[in-house]
N, C-alpha and C positions, 0 to 999 in steps of 0.2 A: 683437454679441459672439459669438465661437465658443465653443460649449459644449464642456466637457471630455468626453473619451470615456466616462467613467463615467456622466455625465448622459445622454448619447445612448443608452447601453446600457440604462439603467434605463427610459427612455422608450419604447424599442422593445419591452422586455419587457412593460410595461403596456399598450401598444397591442395586442400579440399576444394578450392575455387577452380582447379583444373584449367578448363578453357579460358578462365578469365585472367590468366597470367599476364597477357599483354595489357589489358586494361589496368591491372594492379601495378604493372611497372610504371605506368604513366602517372599513377595517383599516389602511390606509397613509397616514401623513401626509406632508407634503412631504418629498421625499428629502433626507437629510442629506449633508453633505460626507463624503468617504471617511474622514476621521480620526474620525468620530462614529459612534455606534451608531444603528441603526434603531429607531424607537419601537415597532415590532411585530416579533416573531419569528416564525418559521414555526409554532411551536406555538400562539401566539396566533391565528393565521390558521386553523389546523385547528380550534381550539376554537370560533371564530366560525362555522365551517362545520358544527358539530355532530358533529365526529369528533376529540375531544381526543387529544393525545399521551399514550401510556402508557410510552414510552421515548424519550429524547432525548439522543443522545450527539454530542459535538463536542470536538475539541482546539483549534478555531480561533476560536469565538465562542459567545455566548449564543444560545439558540434560543427564549427568551422575552424580551420587552421589559424585564421587571423582574428577571430572574435575576441573582443576585450571588454564587453559590456557586462551588466548584471545578469546573474542567472535567475535569481528569485529574491523576493522581499519578505522579511519576517516582521511581525509586530509583537511587542512584549506586553505582558499583562500588567506590569507595574505602573506604567504611565501611558500605554497605547502609542508609544513612539514606534516608528518604523525604520527599517534599515535594509538597503539593497545589499545582498551577498554577491560578491564578485568572484574573480579568478585570481590565482597566484600569479599568472602570467598570460599573455595573449595565447588563445588557443589551447590553454592548459586546463588545470583542474580547479574545483571550487576551494575558495579560501575559507574553510570551515571555522577557522579561528575567529573570523569576524563575527560569526553567529554566536560561537561560544562566549566571546567577550561581551557582545551586546545583551545577550539574554542571561548573563550570569545572575544568580540568586532570584530568578523569576522564571516564568514560562514564556514560550513564544509560539506563535502559529505562523504558518506560510500563508501570506495574503496574496501574492502574485507570483506566477511562473512566467518569466519573460520569454517572449519569442526572439530567438536569436536570428531569425531570417529577416530580410528587408521589409516583410509584410506587416510586422509588428502586431501579431495575432496573440496578444498576451491572454493568459487564463487567470481568471479571478473568481471570487466566491460565487458559486452557482445560485441563481434566483429560484424562487418557487416555481414549480411545474405542475403538469397535469396529473402526475401520479402521486406526489407526496408534497407536503408543505415545505416551505423554506423560508429564509434563504438556507442553504446547506451549511454544515459545519466546515471549519477550516482545519487542515491537518496540523497536528502538533509537530514542531520543527525538529524535535529530538528523538522521534520514535523510530526511525529507520537508519541507524548509523552504518556506514560501510567504509571500505577503503577502495580508492580507484587509483591505479598507478602508484600505489604505496601512500597515497594521501588520504587523510580523513575527510569524509563527506557525509551528506545526509540525503536520503530519498524522501519521497512523499508517501507517508503511511496513511492509507485511506481506510479508516474505521467505517462501519455502516453509519449512514448519515452525512458523510463527508463528500464534497464534490466541487469541481472547478468547471467553468464554462466561458465561452465567448460567443455570443449570438450575433455579433456585428463584426464579421471578419472580412479579410482582404485576400483574394487570390485562392481560396479554397473551392475545390470542385463542387459544381452544382449540376443538377439534372443527370444526364448520363456521361458527364465528362470523366475522363480517366484520372485516377490518382493511385498513390501508393502510401503506406505508412508502416512504420515499425515502432516498437516499443520494448524496453527492457524492463522486465517485471521481476519481482520476487516470486519465484515458482513454488514456494512453500507457503505463501500467504494468500489464501482464497477461501471462498465459501460458495454456497449455492444460491445466494441472493441475486436479485437483479439490480443493476448490472454493472460489473466492473469493466468499464469501456475506456478506450482512448480512440478519438477519431471524429468522423463527420456525423453531424446530427441536425435536428430541426432547429430553426432560428427562433421559435416562439416557446420552446421548453414544453411542447405538447406532442402527443402522438398524432401525427398528421397522415399516417397511412403506410402501407407496405412500400418498401423501397425508398423511404425518405431518409434513411440512415446508411452509413457504411463505416463501421468502427471495429477495431479489434476488441473482442471479449476475451476474458480469461477467468476461468472458474470451473465448477462442477455442477452448474445449473442444467438440468436435463428436461426442463419443462417443454421446451420447443425442439431442441436438437441435442445430439450427443455424439461422442466418438467412442472408440473401443475402450474397454476397461471401465474403471470408476471415475476417471477424471482426476485432476482438472484437464481441460482442453483449451486449445486456442480455437476460437470460433469467430464468425463474423456476425455482428448485430446489424441487421439489414432492416430493422424495426418490424415488430410483430413477429419476430423470429430470430433465434440464434441458430445460425447455419453452420454445420460441420462438413458440408459438401453440397452436392447438387439438390438433394431433398431436405425436407424440414425435420427429418427424425434422425435415426441412427445412420452415420457414415463411418464404417469401421476403418477407413483409411486415415481418419484423424485420430492420432494415438493419445493416450494419457501421457502427459509430459510433467516431470517432477524436478527439473533442474533448479538449483538454488537461485541462479541468475538465468533468466530465460529471455531469448529473443523471439518476439512475436511479430509476424508480419501478415497483413491483409492488403490486397490491392485489387482494384476493379476498374473495368472499362466497359465499352458497349459489348454486351452479351459475353463477357469473360470476366472471371475473377479468380483468386487463388489465396490459399492459406499456406504459409510456411513457418518454419520454427526451427530452433537450435539452442544449443547450450551457449550462453553469452560469455562463458569462460574459456571455451576451447572447442575446436571443430567447426564444421561447416553447418549449412542449412539443409533441411529436408523440405520437400514439398508434399503437403498432406492432402491438398486438393488443388486442381487447376483445370478449369473447364468453363461450360456455359453457366449462365445465370439459372436460378431456380425456375422451373416451368410453372409458376404461380402468378396470378394476377398481381401486378404492381412492381415486380422485380426486374422485369425486361420490357422496356427500358427502365432505368432507375430514375428517382426523382429527388436526388440528394439536394439538401438545402444549404450546406456550407457553414454551419456552426461547428464549434470544437468542444468536445467534452472530455472530462477525465474523472473517472471514478464512479460515474453515474450512467443511467440510461437516458435515451433522448427525451423522454418525458419526465425526467428527474427522478425516475425510480432510483432509490438510494439505499437498498438493503445489502449491498455487496460490500466486500473488503478486498483489499490488495495493496501493493506497494509498487510505486512507479519511480524509475531512475531517469530515463531519457526516453524521447520518442520524437519522430518527425512526421510530417505529412508532405507529399510531393505533388507537383503539377506534372501530370502524365503518368502513364503505366510503367513503372520501372522494370528493366529486364532482370531476369534471374542472375546474369552475370554481374550487373551492377550491385544487386543485393548481396551477392556472395563476397564481393569486396568490402562492403559495408560491414558484413559479419566479421571479416578478418580485422577491420579496424576496431570493432567492438571487443573482440577477444583480446587484441593487443593492448586495450585500454587498461586491462588488469583489474576487473571487479573482483572484490573479495569481501567476505562478511566482515563487519566491524566488530570490535570487541564488545562483549556482552557484560555489562556491569552486574553485580550481584550484591544483594544485601542492602541496597539503598532504595530510597523512594524516588529515584529518578526514573521518568518514563523510559521503558524498555528493559529496566532491570528485573531480574528474577529474585523473589524474596520468599521467605516464610514469616508468618506472623505468630509469635509466641505469647502465650498468656504470661502476666508478669507476677504480681505479688499475692494473687488469690490463693488462699490456703490449699484449695483442692488441686490446683492445675498448673503449677509452675513447669511441668514437663509436657504441657499440652499445647497443640498448635491448631490454628484455624484451618479446617479442611472441608471439602465437599464429600458427601457420601457416594459410594458406588451403587447402592441398591436403590436410591432415589436421588432427588436433586436438592435435598436439604443440606444446610451448611451448619457444621458442628465444631467442637473442639475434641481432640483425641490425643493420646500419648503417641509420640513418634520418637524413635531412637535409631541409632545406627543399624540395628538388627531388624528394623521394620521391613516389610515387603516393599518392593519398588513401587508398586501401585499405590500404596499408602503414602509413601514419600511424595509421589507426584501429586496426589490429591491435596497434599498440604503445601503445595508450591504454586505461587501466583506470579504473573507478569504485571508489573506496574504499568498502567497506561495513563495517559492524559485524560482528565475526566470527560466522560462522554457528553455531559451537559455543561460543564465549566472547566476549561483547560487549565485553569489555575488550581484546580483540585485533582483528584485522582480516581481511576476506576481499576479493578483488579480482574484480570483475565485468567482463566484456568490454564495452566501449562499443558495438561493432558487432554483438555477439551477445547481446542482453539475456537474462538468466536462465542465462548460462553463466559459470562461475567457474574461476579458477586453482585446481587441486587436484593432489595427488600420488597416484600409483598405482605401487606397486613402486619407489618413490623418484624416479620420472621425473614431471615436471610436464606436465599436460595441460589443455585447456580442455573442461570437461564441463558439462552441464545439471545444475543442482541438483534432485535428486529428493526433497528433503525428509527424507532419512534421516540418522540420527545419524552413521553412518560417513562419509557424504560431508561432512557438516558439520565433522567433525574434520579430514578430509583437506584442506579448503579454508580452514582458519584458521590464520593466522600472526601471531605476537606480535612487534611491532617492538622492537628493541633498539639500543643504540648500535652503529655499524659495527664490525665485528670488526677492521678494519684502522685504526680510528681516524678513519675517514671515513664520512660518510653514515650509513645505517640498514641493519641486518641484520634478517632476518625468520625467526623461529624457528618450526618446526612444533609446533602445540599438542599433537600426539599422539606426535611423536618429538623431544623437547625438545633433544636433542643435535645435531639436524640443522637446517640453515638453507637457505634458497633460494640455490642456487649455479648459476652457468653453468660448464660444463666442455665443452670442444671444441664450443662454440656451442650446446649443448643445456642445458636447465634441469633441475635435480634438487633434492632436499632431500639434503644431504650433511653428513657428519660430518668432523671434523678428524682423518682417519686411519681406515683400515678396509680391508675386503677388496675393496670396490668400487672400480673405477677412479676414479669421481667423488669418492671420499673421499680422494684424494691430498692430502697435506699441502702440496705446492708451491703457492703463490699461494692457499691456502684463504681466508685472511683477506681478501684483496683480491676474490677471486671471489664472496664471500658478503656483500659490502658494496655498497650501491646508493645512488645520488643520486635523491631525490624531486624531480622537475622538472615544470615546466608541461606540460600534455598536448599531444601532437602533433595530436590530433584534438579 
């Protein structure tokens, strides 16, 4: 009989553990079918290894075999009501249907990530910090659909400006105390901003000096440190430095990693620390660095403070992006053997990409925007130029080059400024969004600032011409996305600018949301 792929993946992961077989035998029972929960969770494995979890966060599944509490809380825009999203069964997978039902016909954000450990170290909206204003944005609850064990679930989609924090924790390592942590990330969602982190940080949301943090970083920021290739890399954010190894610059042993689902590990103790990583869907872990602390003042001994952050830096730097599915922090320095068994548990959980909707204005969907009834342009689509960053309309058809089709395709995102509205991310230039500047539309990189967020947020309304949809600027509510002389603007119905001409205004500001060209 041919074994299903998930069984082969789990078997490969367990074999890769090698010397950990005895430990695995005591922790893992016979692997269940993907529709059932594992009998042991990662935190059971860490506890058996003598390094119990002191924080355990996930929006996708239980991290203890007996956990039966809430995973996270959502808040809907229609009435600001909240709901805890729980599990299908104890030790099992998220009940995503609860979210779908509660948030139907409105938008929702994730307000709380509950700590499944006995320490109750929940994560909530990050407050203002030293590096940037706040409080931070909350993640749209629908941006990161996945399946786990064959069940629908949602991750935490961190756009620039989004962040979670707990500055008043219980049991998290401080000073030079040993700890470990792992996280499962989307290895395809990253940027070079500072800093997409999960782990230990300052308790006052300020930069208090070298060695006051110990967190997993993921992205391709190379300002402080880097690994081989062009990134992204798993590195350690130790404050005032992203470290890929013993020195503060290039460490070629830390490779570029591109797994769709990525296991990222950082652990540290007195004058020792390590970076490990692997494919969260199959196989074992590799060690990218294991050795002494950096020989720079402040990092040996460490001065960890014990706050927990997700998606931001210790001082609330919030220019980064990424997606988080699950992660834990431990008391004590976990052995490689324990982590290898945790990795086997992760790969057996069965992470897979969720279905990507197309042609709808649901966040996460890919679309193209087609001009409607304007006499000039009914075969034209909103696209960005390749030669510059201007946004225009142009004719696209099945024979058009692939690059043109990609330029005319957008990913719908929850509004960067108002999650009840929308933003549009370029499909071929990730991290760059449709935004207005001096009324003209451009494609620019999200810098995490509030001004950019407003300029890149548009509220959908019924088409001004009676056809399709019109998109109202959130900060100039009398203006809508319009094409005029084949260039895109936000335009009012009458005014001193040429693009405010009332002729064909209703038709030029109405768009058809159609299946994506790319």
